[in-house]
C-alpha positions in Angstrom: 48.8 -6.1 -15.8 47.3 -4.0 -13.0 45.4 -5.8 -10.2 42.1 -4.1 -11.4 42.7 -5.4 -14.9 43.3 -8.9 -13.5 40.1 -8.8 -11.6 38.2 -7.6 -14.7 39.7 -10.4 -16.8 38.7 -12.9 -14.1 35.1 -11.5 -14.1 35.0 -11.7 -17.9 36.1 -15.3 -17.9 34.1 -16.7 -15.0 30.9 -14.7 -15.4 30.5 -12.6 -18.6 31.6 -15.3 -21.0 29.8 -18.1 -19.3 26.6 -16.0 -19.2 26.9 -15.3 -23.0 27.5 -19.0 -23.7 24.6 -20.3 -21.5 22.3 -17.5 -22.7 22.7 -18.8 -26.2 20.9 -22.0 -25.1 17.7 -19.9 -24.7 17.5 -19.4 -28.4 17.3 -23.2 -28.9 14.7 -24.0 -26.3 11.6 -26.0 -27.4 9.4 -23.1 -26.0 8.5 -21.2 -29.2 7.7 -18.0 -27.4 11.1 -17.9 -25.8 12.9 -19.0 -28.9 11.4 -16.3 -31.2 11.7 -13.5 -28.6 15.3 -13.8 -27.8 16.6 -12.5 -31.1 14.9 -9.1 -30.5 16.4 -8.4 -27.0 19.9 -7.2 -28.2 18.2 -5.1 -30.9 16.1 -3.3 -28.4 19.0 -3.0 -26.1 21.1 -1.2 -28.8 18.2 1.0 -30.0 17.6 2.1 -26.4 21.2 3.1 -25.9 21.3 5.0 -29.2 18.0 6.8 -28.6 18.9 7.8 -25.0 22.2 9.3 -26.2 20.0 11.5 -28.5 17.7 12.4 -25.5 14.8 10.6 -27.1 12.1 9.1 -25.0 11.3 5.4 -24.1 8.0 6.0 -25.9 9.9 6.7 -29.1 12.2 3.7 -28.5 9.4 1.2 -28.3 7.2 2.8 -31.0 10.1 2.9 -33.6 11.4 -0.6 -32.5 8.0 -2.2 -33.2 7.8 -0.5 -36.6 11.3 -1.2 -37.7 12.1 -4.6 -36.3 8.8 -6.5 -35.9 5.7 -7.4 -37.9 3.4 -6.3 -35.1 0.2 -4.8 -36.5 -2.5 -4.8 -33.8 -2.6 -3.6 -30.2 -3.1 -7.2 -29.1 0.0 -8.3 -31.0 1.9 -5.4 -29.4 1.0 -6.4 -25.9 1.7 -10.0 -26.5 5.1 -9.2 -27.9 6.1 -6.8 -25.0 5.0 -9.3 -22.3 7.0 -12.0 -24.0 10.1 -9.7 -24.0 9.6 -9.1 -20.3 9.4 -12.8 -19.6 12.5 -13.5 -21.6 14.6 -10.8 -19.8 13.4 -12.0 -16.4 14.9 -15.4 -17.2 18.1 -13.8 -18.4 18.4 -12.2 -15.0 17.9 -15.5 -13.3 20.7 -17.0 -15.5 23.1 -14.1 -14.7 22.3 -14.5 -11.0 23.1 -18.2 -11.1 26.3 -17.7 -13.0 27.5 -15.0 -10.7 26.6 -16.9 -7.6 28.3 -20.1 -8.9 31.5 -18.1 -9.1 31.2 -16.5 -5.6 33.9 -18.5 -3.9 36.4 -17.7 -6.7 36.2 -14.0 -5.8 35.7 -14.2 -2.0 38.1 -16.3 -0.1 39.5 -14.3 2.9 37.7 -14.9 6.2 38.1 -16.7 9.5 40.7 -19.1 8.3 42.9 -16.3 7.0 42.4 -14.4 10.3 43.5 -17.3 12.4 46.5 -18.0 10.2 47.7 -14.4 10.4 47.0 -13.7 14.1 48.2 -15.3 17.3 45.7 -17.0 19.5 46.1 -14.7 22.5 43.8 -14.2 25.6 42.4 -11.0 24.0 41.2 -12.8 20.9 39.8 -15.6 23.0 38.0 -13.1 25.2 36.6 -11.3 22.1 35.0 -14.5 20.7 33.7 -15.5 24.1 31.7 -12.3 24.6 30.9 -11.3 21.0 27.8 -12.1 19.1 26.3 -11.6 15.6 22.6 -11.9 15.0 21.1 -11.7 11.5 17.4 -11.2 11.6 15.2 -12.4 8.7 12.3 -10.1 7.9 9.2 -10.6 5.8 9.7 -7.3 4.0 8.7 -7.7 0.4 11.7 -7.3 -1.8 12.0 -10.8 -3.0 10.3 -11.5 -6.4 11.5 -15.0 -7.0 8.8 -17.6 -6.0 10.0 -20.8 -4.3 9.8 -22.8 -7.5 12.1 -20.4 -9.3 14.5 -20.4 -6.3 14.7 -24.2 -6.6 15.6 -23.9 -10.3 18.2 -21.4 -9.5 19.8 -23.7 -6.9 20.1 -26.6 -9.4 21.3 -24.2 -12.1 24.0 -22.9 -9.8 25.2 -26.4 -9.0 25.2 -27.4 -12.7 27.2 -24.2 -13.7 29.8 -24.9 -11.1 30.7 -28.2 -12.9 29.8 -26.9 -16.4 27.1 -29.6 -16.8 25.6 -28.4 -20.1 22.9 -31.1 -20.2 21.6 -30.2 -16.7 22.0 -26.4 -17.5 19.9 -27.0 -20.6 17.2 -28.9 -18.6 17.1 -26.2 -16.0 16.7 -23.4 -18.6 13.9 -25.4 -20.2 12.2 -25.7 -16.8 12.7 -22.0 -16.3 11.1 -21.2 -19.6 7.9 -23.0 -18.6 7.7 -21.9 -14.9 5.6 -18.9 -13.8 7.5 -16.1 -12.1 4.6 -14.4 -10.3 2.2 -15.3 -7.5 -1.5 -15.2 -8.5 -2.3 -14.1 -4.9 -0.5 -12.3 -2.1 1.3 -14.8 0.2 0.0 -15.1 3.7 2.4 -14.2 6.6 2.6 -17.9 7.3 3.6 -18.7 3.7 6.2 -15.9 3.9 7.6 -17.5 7.1 7.8 -21.0 5.5 9.6 -19.5 2.5 12.4 -18.1 4.7 12.4 -21.2 7.0 13.5 -23.1 3.8 16.8 -21.2 4.0 17.2 -21.9 7.7 16.9 -25.6 7.0 18.9 -26.0 3.9 21.5 -23.2 4.2 21.9 -21.9 7.8 21.7 -25.1 9.7 24.8 -26.3 7.8 26.6 -23.0 7.3 26.4 -21.7 10.9 26.9 -25.2 12.4 30.1 -25.7 10.4 31.4 -22.1 11.1 30.7 -22.4 14.8 32.5 -25.7 15.0 35.4 -24.4 13.0 35.8 -21.4 15.4 35.6 -23.7 18.5 38.2 -26.0 16.9 40.5 -23.0 16.1 40.1 -21.6 19.6 40.4 -25.1 21.1 37.3 -24.7 23.3 34.2 -26.8 24.0 31.0 -26.4 21.9 29.2 -24.6 24.7 31.9 -21.9 24.4 29.6 -19.1 23.3 26.2 -20.0 21.8 25.5 -16.3 21.3 28.3 -16.0 18.8 26.1 -16.8 15.8 22.4 -16.2 16.2 19.4 -16.1 13.9 16.4 -13.8 14.4 13.0 -14.0 12.7 10.2 -11.5 12.0 7.7 -13.3 9.8 4.7 -14.2 11.9 5.7 -11.8 14.7 6.0 -8.5 12.9 2.6 -6.8 13.2 3.8 -3.3 12.2 1.4 -2.2 9.5 0.5 -5.7 8.7 -3.2 -6.4 9.5 -2.8 -10.1 8.5 -0.5 -11.1 11.3 -2.5 -12.4 14.3 -1.8 -14.3 17.5 -2.6 -17.5 15.7 0.0 -16.6 13.0 2.7 -16.2 15.7 1.7 -19.5 17.3 1.9 -21.4 13.9 5.2 -19.8 12.9 6.8 -20.7 16.3 5.5 -24.3 15.9 7.0 -24.4 12.3 10.4 -23.1 13.5 10.4 -25.8 16.2 9.4 -28.6 13.9 12.0 -27.5 11.3 14.9 -27.6 13.7 13.8 -31.0 15.0 13.8 -32.2 11.4 17.4 -31.0 11.0 18.4 -32.7 14.3 16.7 -35.9 13.2 18.4 -36.1 9.9 21.7 -35.1 11.4 21.4 -37.8 14.0 20.6 -40.4 11.4 23.9 -39.5 9.6 25.8 -39.5 12.9 24.5 -42.9 13.9 26.1 -44.4 10.8 29.5 -43.5 12.4 28.8 -43.9 16.1 27.7 -47.5 15.9 28.9 -48.7 19.3 27.2 -51.0 21.8 27.3 -48.6 24.7 25.9 -45.6 22.7 23.3 -47.5 20.6 20.4 -47.3 23.1 21.0 -43.7 23.9 21.1 -42.5 20.3 18.1 -44.7 19.3 16.0 -43.3 22.1 17.0 -39.7 21.1 16.1 -40.5 17.5 12.6 -41.7 18.5 12.1 -38.6 20.6 13.1 -36.3 17.8 10.7 -38.1 15.5 7.8 -37.6 17.9 8.6 -33.8 18.0 8.0 -33.7 14.3 4.6 -35.4 14.2 3.1 -35.3 17.7 1.5 -32.0 18.8 1.9 -32.6 22.5 5.6 -33.8 22.3 7.9 -31.6 24.3 11.6 -32.2 24.1 13.9 -29.4 25.3 17.3 -28.4 23.9 18.8 -29.2 27.3 17.4 -32.8 27.2 19.0 -33.3 23.7 22.3 -32.0 25.1 22.2 -34.3 28.1 22.0 -37.3 25.8 24.7 -36.1 23.5 27.1 -35.2 26.3 26.5 -38.7 27.8 27.3 -40.3 24.4 30.4 -38.0 24.1 31.7 -39.1 27.5 31.2 -42.8 26.6 33.2 -42.3 23.4 36.0 -40.6 25.2 36.2 -43.2 27.9 35.6 -46.4 25.8 36.2 -45.7 22.1 39.4 -43.6 21.8 37.4 -40.4 21.2 36.5 -41.8 17.8 34.3 -39.3 15.8 34.5 -36.9 18.7 34.8 -34.1 16.2 31.4 -35.0 14.6 29.6 -35.2 17.9 31.0 -31.9 19.0 29.7 -30.4 15.8 26.2 -31.7 16.6 26.4 -30.5 20.2 27.5 -27.0 19.0 24.4 -26.8 16.7 22.0 -27.6 19.6 23.6 -24.8 21.6 23.2 -22.5 18.6 19.6 -23.3 17.5 18.0 -24.8 20.7 14.5 -26.0 20.2 13.5 -22.8 18.4 15.9 -22.5 15.4 15.6 -18.6 15.3 14.4 -16.1 17.9 11.0 -14.8 16.9 10.6 -11.1 17.4 7.3 -9.4 18.1 6.9 -5.9 16.5 4.2 -3.3 16.5 3.9 0.4 15.9 3.8 2.7 19.0 0.6 4.3 17.9 -1.2 0.9 17.9 -0.1 0.3 21.5 -1.5 3.7 22.5 -4.9 2.6 21.1 -4.8 -0.7 22.8 -3.7 0.8 26.2 -6.4 3.4 26.0 -9.0 0.7 25.5 -7.7 -1.5 28.3 -7.2 1.4 30.8 -10.8 2.6 30.2 -12.3 -0.8 30.7 -10.1 -2.2 33.5 -9.5 1.0 35.5 -12.2 3.3 34.3 -9.7 6.0 33.4 -9.7 8.3 30.4 -6.2 7.9 29.0 -6.1 11.0 26.9 -6.8 13.2 29.8 -3.9 11.9 31.9 -0.6 13.8 31.8 2.7 11.9 31.1 3.5 11.4 34.8 0.0 10.0 35.5 0.3 7.7 32.5 3.7 6.5 33.7 2.2 5.7 37.1 -0.6 3.7 35.6 1.7 1.8 33.3 4.2 0.9 36.1 1.9 0.5 39.1 -1.3 -1.1 37.9 -1.9 -4.7 37.1 -4.8 -6.9 36.1 -5.6 -9.9 33.8 -7.6 -8.5 30.9 -9.6 -11.1 29.0 -9.3 -10.8 25.2 -12.9 -12.1 24.7 -14.3 -9.1 26.5 -13.0 -6.5 24.0 -15.0 -5.7 21.0 -12.0 -4.0 19.3 -10.3 -6.9 17.4 -6.9 -5.1 17.6 -7.0 -5.0 21.4 -8.3 -8.5 21.7 -5.6 -9.9 19.4 -2.8 -7.9 21.0 -3.8 -9.4 24.4 -4.0 -12.9 23.0 -0.5 -12.5 21.5 1.0 -11.2 24.7 -0.6 -13.9 26.8 0.6 -16.7 24.6 4.3 -15.8 24.7 4.9 -17.4 28.1 3.6 -20.8 26.8 5.8 -20.4 23.6 8.8 -19.9 25.8 7.9 -22.9 27.9 7.7 -25.1 24.8 10.5 -23.8 22.7 12.8 -22.2 25.3 13.4 -18.6 26.6 15.4 -17.6 23.5 12.6 -18.6 21.2 10.7 -15.3 21.6 12.3 -12.8 23.9 12.0 -9.4 22.2 9.1 -7.0 21.7 10.0 -4.2 19.3 8.2 -0.8 19.3 8.3 0.9 15.9 8.4 4.7 15.9 9.2 5.0 19.6 9.5 8.7 20.5 8.6 8.9 24.2 8.9 7.0 27.5 5.3 5.9 27.4 5.8 4.2 24.1 8.2 1.8 25.8 6.3 1.4 29.1 3.1 0.7 27.1 4.6 -2.7 26.3 5.7 -3.4 29.8 2.1 -2.6 30.9 0.7 -5.0 28.3 2.4 -7.8 30.1 1.2 -6.6 33.5 -2.3 -6.1 32.2 -2.1 -9.7 30.8 -1.6 -11.2 34.2 2.2 -11.6 34.2 4.2 -11.3 37.4 7.4 -9.3 37.2 9.5 -12.4 37.3 7.6 -13.9 34.4 8.3 -11.1 32.0 11.3 -12.8 30.2 11.1 -10.3 27.4 13.5 -7.5 26.2 11.4 -4.4 25.5 13.1 -2.8 22.4 12.4 0.8 21.4 12.9 1.4 17.7 14.1 5.0 17.0 13.8 5.6 13.3 12.7 9.1 12.6 14.7 12.3 13.1 12.3 13.1 16.0 12.7 9.7 17.5 16.5 9.8 17.4 16.5 13.3 18.8 14.4 12.1 21.8 16.3 8.9 22.3 18.6 10.2 25.0 15.7 11.6 27.1 13.6 8.5 26.6 16.3 6.1 27.7 17.5 8.3 30.6 13.9 8.4 31.9 13.6 4.7 31.6 16.9 4.0 33.3 15.8 6.2 36.2 12.4 4.7 36.5 12.3 2.3 39.5 10.0 -0.2 37.9 11.9 -0.4 34.7 15.2 -0.6 36.6 13.8 -3.8 38.2 12.8 -5.1 34.8 16.3 -4.5 33.4 17.9 -6.1 36.5 16.0 -9.3 35.7 17.3 -9.0 32.1 20.9 -9.0 33.3 21.0 -5.2 32.9 20.9 -5.5 29.1 19.0 -3.1 27.0 18.3 -3.8 23.4 17.8 -0.6 21.2 16.9 -0.7 17.6 17.7 2.1 15.1 16.0 2.2 11.7 17.9 3.2 8.6 15.0 2.8 6.2 12.6 5.3 7.7 15.5 7.4 8.9 16.7 7.9 5.4 13.1 8.5 4.1 12.7 11.1 6.9 16.1 12.8 7.0 18.0 12.0 3.8 21.0 9.8 3.2 23.8 11.6 5.0 21.7 13.0 7.9 20.1 9.7 8.7 23.4 7.8 8.8 25.1 10.5 10.9 22.2 10.8 13.3 22.2 7.1 13.9 26.0 7.1 14.5 25.6 10.0 17.0 22.6 8.4 18.6 24.6 5.2 19.2 27.5 7.2 20.7 25.1 9.1 23.0 23.2 6.0 24.1 26.4 4.1 24.6 27.7 6.7 27.0 24.4 7.0 28.8 24.0 3.3 29.2 27.6 2.9 30.5 27.0 5.7 33.0 24.0 3.7 34.3 25.8 0.4 34.3 23.6 -0.9 31.5 25.0 -3.0 28.6 23.3 -1.7 25.5 22.9 -3.9 22.5 22.2 -2.1 19.2 20.0 -3.7 16.6 20.0 -2.1 13.1 17.1 -2.2 10.7 19.1 -2.3 7.5 17.8 -2.9 4.0 19.5 -4.0 0.8 20.5 -0.7 -0.9 22.6 2.1 0.7 19.4 4.2 0.9 18.1 1.8 3.4 21.3 1.2 5.4 22.6 -1.6 3.2 25.7 -1.6 0.9 29.0 -2.4 2.5 27.7 -3.7 5.8 31.0 -5.1 7.0 32.9 -1.9 6.5 30.1 0.0 8.3 30.4 -2.1 11.5 34.2 -2.1 11.3 34.3 1.7 11.3 32.2 2.4 14.4 35.0 2.8 16.9 35.3 2.6 20.7 32.6 5.1 21.6 29.9 2.8 20.2 29.1 -0.4 22.1 30.3 -3.2 19.9 29.9 -6.5 21.8 27.0 -7.4 19.5 26.3 -6.8 15.8 22.6 -7.3 15.0 20.9 -6.4 11.8 17.9 -7.2 9.6 18.2 -8.8 6.2 15.3 -9.3 3.8 14.1 -10.2 0.4 16.9 -10.2 -2.2 19.5 -9.7 0.5 18.6 -13.1 1.9 19.1 -14.8 -1.5 21.8 -12.7 -3.0 24.1 -12.1 0.0 23.2 -14.9 2.4 21.5 -17.3 0.0 24.1 -20.1 -0.5 26.5 -21.9 1.8 29.4 -20.0 0.3 27.8 -16.6 0.6 26.3 -17.1 4.0 29.6 -18.4 5.4 31.6 -15.5 3.9 29.3 -12.8 5.1 28.9 -14.2 8.6 32.7 -14.4 8.8 33.0 -10.8 7.7 30.6 -9.7 10.3 32.5 -11.6 13.0 35.8 -10.0 11.9 34.2 -6.5 11.7 33.7 -6.7 15.5 37.5 -7.1 15.9 38.2 -4.3 13.4 35.8 -2.0 15.2 37.9 -2.2 18.4 40.9 -1.1 16.4 39.1 1.8 14.8 39.9 5.2 16.3 37.3 7.7 17.4 36.9 10.9 15.4 38.4 14.1 16.7 35.9 16.8 17.8 37.1 19.0 14.9 36.3 16.4 12.3 33.0 15.6 14.0 32.1 19.2 13.5 32.8 18.9 9.8 30.8 15.7 9.6 27.9 17.4 11.5 28.0 20.4 9.2 28.0 18.3 6.1 25.0 16.3 7.5 23.1 19.5 8.3 23.6 21.0 4.9 22.6 17.7 3.2 19.5 17.5 5.5 18.3 21.0 4.5 18.7 20.2 0.8 16.8 17.0 1.3 14.1 18.7 3.4 13.6 21.3 0.7 13.1 18.5 -1.8 10.7 16.6 0.4 8.7 19.7 1.2 8.5 20.7 -2.5 4.9 21.0 -3.7 5.6 18.6 -6.5 7.4 15.9 -4.5 4.6 13.5 -3.7 2.9 14.2 -7.1 6.1 13.3 -8.9 6.4 10.1 -6.8 2.8 9.1 -7.5 2.6 10.1 -11.2 6.1 9.6 -12.6 7.2 6.4 -10.8 5.6 3.0 -10.4 4.9 3.7 -6.7 1.2 2.9 -7.1 1.9 -0.4 -8.8 4.0 -1.8 -5.9 1.0 -3.1 -4.0 -0.1 -5.1 -7.1 3.0 -7.3 -7.2 1.7 -9.9 -4.7 5.2 -10.4 -3.3 4.5 -9.7 0.3 1.6 -9.8 2.7 2.0 -6.3 4.0 0.3 -3.2 2.4 2.7 -0.6 1.0 1.4 2.0 3.6 0.9 1.7 7.3 -2.5 3.4 7.1 -5.0 2.6 4.4 -5.7 6.3 3.6 -6.5 7.3 0.0 -4.2 10.3 0.0 -0.4 9.6 0.0 1.2 10.6 3.3 4.9 10.2 3.2 5.1 9.3 6.9 2.8 6.3 6.4 4.6 5.1 3.2 6.8 2.1 3.6 10.5 2.7 2.9 10.6 -0.2 0.5 8.2 1.2 -2.1 9.6 4.7 -1.5 13.2 3.7 -2.2 12.2 1.1 -4.8 10.1 3.6 -6.9 13.1 5.9 -7.3 15.2 2.9 -8.3 12.6 1.8 -10.9 13.1 5.1 -12.8 16.9 4.9 -12.3 17.1 8.1 -10.2 17.9 6.5 -6.8 17.4 9.8 -5.0 17.4 8.5 -1.4 21.0 7.1 -1.9 22.9 10.3 -2.4 20.6 13.4 -2.6 22.1 16.3 -0.6 25.6 14.9 -0.5 26.8 16.9 -3.5 25.4 20.2 -2.1 27.1 19.5 1.2 30.5 18.8 -0.4 30.3 21.9 -2.6 29.7 24.1 0.4 33.2 23.0 1.5 34.9 23.7 -1.9 37.0 26.5 -0.5 38.2 24.3 2.4 37.9 20.9 0.7 41.1 19.7 2.5 38.9 19.3 5.6 36.6 16.9 3.8 39.6 15.0 2.4 41.0 14.8 5.9 37.6 13.5 7.2 37.5 10.9 4.4 41.0 9.6 5.2 40.5 9.6 9.0 37.0 8.2 9.2 36.1 4.8 7.8 32.5 5.6 8.7 32.4 8.6 6.3 34.4 6.6 3.7 31.8 3.8 3.8 29.0 6.3 3.3 30.7 7.9 0.3 31.4 4.5 -1.3 27.9 3.3 -0.7 26.6 6.5 -2.2 28.8 5.8 -5.3 27.0 2.5 -5.6 23.6 4.2 -5.7 24.9 6.6 -8.4 26.4 3.8 -10.4 22.9 2.3 -10.6 21.5 5.7 -11.7 20.7 6.5 -15.4 19.1 9.8 -16.0 19.0 9.5 -19.8 16.2 7.0 -19.3 13.9 9.7 -18.1 15.4 12.7 -19.9 12.0 13.1 -21.7 10.7 14.4 -18.3 12.7 17.6 -18.7 10.0 18.7 -21.2 7.1 17.7 -18.9 4.7 20.7 -18.4 4.4 20.0 -14.7 7.4 18.2 -13.6 10.1 19.4 -16.0 11.9 21.8 -13.7 11.6 19.3 -10.8 13.3 16.6 -12.9 16.1 19.0 -13.9 16.7 19.8 -10.2 17.1 16.1 -9.4 19.6 15.6 -12.2 21.5 18.7 -11.2 22.1 17.3 -7.7 23.1 13.9 -9.1 25.7 15.6 -11.4 26.9 17.8 -8.5 27.3 14.8 -6.2 29.1 12.7 -8.8 31.5 15.6 -9.5 32.5 16.1 -5.8 32.6 12.4 -4.9 34.9 11.6 -7.7 37.2 14.5 -6.7 37.1 13.4 -3.1 37.9 9.8 -3.9 40.4 10.7 -6.6 38.7 8.4 -9.2 37.8 9.0 -12.8 34.6 7.0 -12.8 32.2 5.7 -10.1 33.4 2.6 -8.3 36.7 2.7 -10.3 38.4 1.1 -7.3 35.9 -1.7 -7.1 36.2 -3.3 -10.6 34.3 -6.5 -10.0 31.3 -4.8 -8.3 31.3 -2.2 -11.1 31.3 -4.9 -13.8 28.5 -6.7 -12.1 26.3 -3.6 -11.9 27.1 -2.7 -15.5 26.3 -6.2 -16.8 23.0 -6.2 -14.9 22.0 -2.7 -16.1 22.7 -3.8 -19.7 20.5 -6.8 -19.4 17.5 -4.9 -18.1 17.8 -1.8 -20.2 15.2 -3.1 -22.6 12.9 -3.9 -19.6 13.3 -0.3 -18.4 12.4 1.0 -21.8 9.2 -1.1 -21.9 8.2 -0.1 -18.4 8.8 3.6 -19.1 6.8 3.3 -22.3 3.9 1.8 -20.4 4.1 4.6 -17.7 4.0 7.3 -20.4 0.9 5.7 -22.0 -0.7 5.6 -18.6 0.0 9.2 -18.0 -1.7 9.9 -21.3 -4.8 8.0 -20.0 -4.6 5.6 -23.0 -7.6 3.5 -23.7 -5.6 0.4 -22.7 -4.6 1.9 -19.4 -5.3 -1.3 -17.4 -3.1 -3.4 -19.7 -0.3 -0.9 -19.6 -0.5 -0.9 -15.8 -0.2 -4.7 -15.8 2.9 -4.3 -18.0 4.4 -1.9 -15.5 3.8 -4.3 -12.7 5.2 -7.2 -14.7 8.4 -5.2 -15.4 8.9 -4.6 -11.6 10.0 -8.2 -11.1 12.9 -8.5 -13.4 13.9 -4.9 -12.7 14.2 -5.3 -9.0 15.8 -8.8 -9.2 18.5 -7.6 -11.5 19.4 -4.8 -9.1 19.4 -7.2 -6.2 19.5 -4.5 -3.6 17.4 -1.7 -5.0 14.4 -1.9 -2.7 
């Protein structure tokens, strides 16, 4: 039997069969709605497949299904039935997620242990781990549809499935049947933060603590070896970009919650440790530490630093070594390692705001404090004001709430650092940075808030995310490195410069291939520039769940970057479904953190591309970009997005506190549209345009010299990872669902053009990879996608039917719109990384 066949059989036994068995329990639940609905789902599934093969529309699917298989008579009965179907399928998705997650460790075993077993512990390896770091940054971006209650059920369901506890599985499914899946109101930014802090407490404290201890043990080093090796970052409560609901008070409350949460972890960990370390000479020390930790949780003015915790633990460790034969030294080293990792802050809270907002705030401050008209100053004059002026602006004196709150936020950061440690909040990120003043505006905000140079313990981080931003990145950074004031700031920051590159808006702006290649080239350019100026650059990637937003095979991406890109740190954002589906359990988080650690080693072994192949890659990128640009500039593009996809309904899902657009204008402006609803809307209609569009056209241009593309594919793991990620996007694409659009009076030809590029890309990608079907060489992932797409096909039919009725301006427009919104939840959750 072939290896691929073995993997498929294993998938069938551990996931497909278990899902089918447990799914049958739904039909016996005491909930009558669930019980009577379940029998219809496979019928609708089959009819959908049959009808789409005949190029019939979802409208016909639902209409004929209701006539032939139900007793529905009235409009009210119809809606009641369809909503019940949606609710049933949602719960099927949860069950499949739980079954697949429970089997995760059966399919993913290789990691750090295998690395250490297969490699000698030489000085080079030790040096790598000493200087390397991985930071995963949790964002509040709204791609997670499961409320906390449902996540709790999923956790107990997973655990029951692991041991095949049918009774508990049945109870969990009953609970699932009665539990609501949607939020009545949008969560506040603080609620979003608490939702993610749940994972920090119950997954990452244990997972990263154990992993760090294991690495220290393997390397035979002390737990203070490299606290930067495994880091957590945090955006909820600090990310203001386009979110009018995040204020200075929000940041303060989230920082407090992070501190309280890590102190709770330490307190419970210490209670467990004290059951083992029960010795006379350590008793008083540990009891005193326990009381101090308790006070941190409940007393507002309590202030215990990480260093103070470490002093006590190190003293206890020394006593144990000297007096008690090093008994339980392993356990106390584990605890010490966690304090080094998490400090008094748990995760570093990043502040983020859009460059255009800073310009408004700086204009306001400069006018009031220095009586200068900012807009009439040239760039050199602006730079001089930003680097040479200082004051202490009072937030209360500014009528503009934006200016007042920005000043409050900047002025509170120093006190947060004093309370939680310098690592607790040390980065200020500037979205859409395109010029030197965008960066210096943030430096000036601190100087205008009364900070002395030595007090600005903040890394100022430009985020280059548009094609224009990346094009300007070299000039911006060169100007900064040559600016005397900024040089002094960098010197105080150990000559480290953090630079963020955004895949999400990059792809929306430039298309899939162009965005990825421009980011790669920008990294190479900025690496060389920074090295020339003696600056250690740390790249931070804004990556989403799907390939269209920089996601996909993350480990392979980092392993393929090569020596011309600075690789001492891997930093990336994770969000929404990626948190729960890729990093949501101990097994998943451990595996994926280990893979990121190992990708740093593999990156050093990766060879740089030759100039000849770089030319081919650049040419492919340019051809792809022009094809995408033609699409984006098409007169029907925004209309198609607004009228033929559920884009407008995204904001009604109540899954995140942020609006779907940066600016609340009535007219759709693509530059203001968030990448999540942009990418997600294409996914909802199973067209996934941002994940591959333009690639097929680019490859076809090389049909007469295709051997060059094949050579590039074999030589470049970077290009290979792009192609494979694109295949994943296409695997989740299903044009028969929307084939009815081909006859649309307005958008028919536009739809045909989209499908044509899909078929073209599929043709050339299969030829390039020498496969007969998409993801043929990844049988388990292919099976997972196929199983999920099968589960939600009825949901897609219902959603499309509702969209069609809305386009007809049906009298029940509002109810159909609610149905579209309701379908978004299960649809996105099943795809896991579609938004």
